[in-house]
N, C-alpha and C positions, 0 to 999 in steps of 0.2 A: 504493500500500500504506500503511495507517495506520501512523503512527510508533509507536503503542503496540505493534503486532504485531511490529515490528522489534526494539523494546527487549525484548519478551518472549523472542523467539528468542535474542537476544544474551545475555540473562540466563541462559537455559537452557544455552547453550554454555559460558558462563563457569563455571557450576556443574559441568558435566561435566568440563571441563579441570581445575578445582580438585580434583575427586574423583580423577581419574587421577593428578595430581601428588601428592596425599596418599597414594595407594596406593604410588606409587613410593618416597616417603620412608619409608613404613612398611616396605616390602620391604627397602630399604637398611639401615634400622635393625635389622631382623631378621637380615640377613646379617652385619652388624657384630657384633651380640650373639652370634650363633652361633659365628663364628670367634674372637671374644674369649674365649668360654668353652672353646674347644678350640685351644690354642696349636699343637698339631701340625698341625691342619687348616689353620690360618692360614699356617703356614710352607710346607706342601705346596702350598697354593694360590698362594703368592707365589714359589715356587721357592727359598725361603730354605734355608740349610744347617743351621739349628738343628734341623730335624726329622731330619737325617742323624745328628747327634751327633758325638762325637769318640771316639777310641780311648783307653782308659784301661788302663795297665799297672802292675803292682806295681813299687814302687821297689826297685832292686837295691842301690844304693850304701849305703843305710841298714842293709841286712841283712848287710853284710860284716863280718868280724872285723878286727882290726888288720892292716894290710897291710904286709908287710916292705918296707923301703926299696928293695931290689933289684927288687921286683915292681910298685912304684907306677906307673911309666910305662906298663907294659903293661896294668895294670888300668884306669888312667884312659883309655887308648886304647879299650879295649873298652866302658867305660861310655859314652864318647862315641858309639861305634857303636850301642849300644842306643838312645840318644837319637835319632840320625838315623833309625834303623829306624822308630821311632814316627812321626816327622815324615813320612817317606815313605809310611807306611801311611795316615796321616791324609789326606795329599794324594790318595792313590789312592781313599780313601773318598769324598772330595768330588767327584773328577773322573769317577767311574764310577756316579754315581747313575742308577738305572733300568736298569742293565745286568744281564744274567744272570738266573737264576731265584731262587727263594726262599733258596737256600743260597749265593748268590754271595759275600756278604760273608765268610762263614765260610771258604769254599773258596778265594777269590781274594785275601783280605786277611788275615784273622785267622789262618788256618792257616799260610800262609807266614811271617807275622810271628812266630808261636810257634816255628817251626823255626829262624828266624834267631836269635831271642833265646836259645833253648836252647843253640845252638852257641856263641854269644858268652859266655853265662853260664858254660858249661863251660870256656871258655878262661880266664875270670877265676879260676875255682876252681883250675884246673891251675896258673896262674901263681902264685897264693898258695901252693899246695901244694908248689911247688919249694923254698920257703924256710921254710915253717911248716906247721902242720897244715892239710890241705886242707878247706875248708868243705863241709859236706854239706847236701843238701836245697834247694839254690838253684834246682834245676830247677822247683820249684813256682812260681817267679816268672816263668816264661816265658809263661804264657797271659794274653792280654789280652781285653778286651771292648769293645763299643761302648756308651758311656754318654752321659749328658747333660753331663758335665763331663770335664775333662782328667784328673782323678784324679792318681795319683802319678807318672805318667810321660808324659803326652802333652799335646799341644795341637794344634789343627788346623794342621799345618805348623810348629808351634813346638816347640823342644826342651824336654824335661823338665829343669828346673834340677838336680835331684838326680843326673841321669845324664850331664850334659855335653852337648856339642854336636857331637860326632862327625864322621865324614868319609865318609858314604855308606852306612853301616850295613850292609854285607853282608860283613863279615869272617866272617860267621857260619856257616861250615860246615867240616867236617873231611874231608880226604882227597881230593885230585884231582890228577892229573898234567896237567891241562889239555890235552886232545887232541881233535882233530876226531873221531878215531875213537872217542872216548869218547862214544858216543851212549847211554851208560848200560848198566847190566848186567841190567836186568830187562825184562820185557815179553813181549808175544806179537805175532806177525806181524800180527794183525788191527788192533791198536792202533798199532803202529809204535814207534819209539824216537826220542829226541831227539838230534840231531846238532849239535855246536858246532864252530866253527873252532878249530884248534890254536893255542895261545898259546905254548907252550914253544919251538916251532921258529921263531917269529917274533922271538924276543928277541935282542938283541945279546950280546956277551960280558958276562957278569955279574961285577962286581967281587967279590973274595973276601969283602969285608965285607957284601955284600948277599945272598950265596948262600943263607944259611939262611932269610932272610925271603922271598926270591923262591920258594924251594922250598915253603915253608909255604903261600904263596898259590896256587901251582900245584896243590897238593894240595887246597886249598879249592875251586878251580874244578872239580876232578874230582868231589868229593863233591856239589857243587851240581847237577851233571848227574845223578849217581846219584839224588839226592833228587827231582829233577824227573821222572825216568823212573818212579820209584816212584809219584809222585803221578799221573802219566799213567795208570798201570795201575789204581790204586785208585779213580779217580774216573770210570771209564768210564760214560757215560750221564748224567752230571750236567751241570747248567747248560744254556745255550743254545748256539747255533752258534758263538759266540765264546769259549766257556768255556776251551778249551785255550790260546788266545792270552792271555786276560785273567787266568786263574788259574794258569797254569804258565809259558808262554814269556815273558810280560811280566815277572813277578817274577824269573825266572831271568836275564833280560837285565840287570835292575837290579843283581842280586847280582854278575854278571860285570863290569859296568862298574866297580863300586866295587873289586872284587878286582884287576882288571887295572890300575886306577889306582894301587893300592898297590904293585903290582909295578914299574910305571914310576917311581914316587916312590922306591922303595928303590934302584933302579939309579941314578936321578938324583942321589942323595946323593954318589956316588963316581965318577960318569962322566956322559957325556951322557945326558940323559933321553930314552928312546925315545918317538917321536911316532906317533900314528895307531893305537895299539893298541885304542882304543875300537871300531874297526870290527870287531874280533873278538868283540864281546860278543853280538850277536844269534844266536840258535839257531833251528833249525827242526825239524819232525817229519818 
């Protein structure tokens, strides 16, 4: 075979390879340019959490009037709870990406968060109102949204400085006597009711100094079940197959863990702290 023919074929192959390489570079540049122009698309493609955003809540502390000295400890405790609630909701936002239907974030995260915040804010107002004029209109600060920045009250898992650093964030509801039989007060047979282990009957002797706080938290446990049952009834047909677990039972368990821990802590200040009560937190339908 003539040498010139071999060189000719080699040259043609080289040109083809070069052309393919150039196309690949051009395609890569186009992909980079496309994602660069659409940050959301880039984040989604890379699995980054920036596209998920963070939960932003109105600041409560800055909207309060002068707090009487006798109420300051309780108010601060509830401001701390607000902060932890935001951190927990942000963590849930990040760890449930892709779950549920189009209303999952509202139903499973923002809705329960608003319920917790409303109850906690109510307790702040009541605490101030025992010693001074009760502040009005704070309920407007309960609703949060998913935004691109942390806003006045959130960070992805980080506490909002203005609202403290809290302890579990679920002090947030009123009225419950913490019973297994408290599977809630609403519902129909088709949907079922939520049943939770009884807490009150598992407690040791409660020191006199702790009885008021323990009772208050037992009442909170009860209301949490009532609220969860109401949510069970009003969201029939929403979400995917895991909706009840993700949007109702999961958040309820989180609330109960925090409330039960506060009960144990209250007892532990004046007697042996009861152990193992966390096992009573999970509920079922």
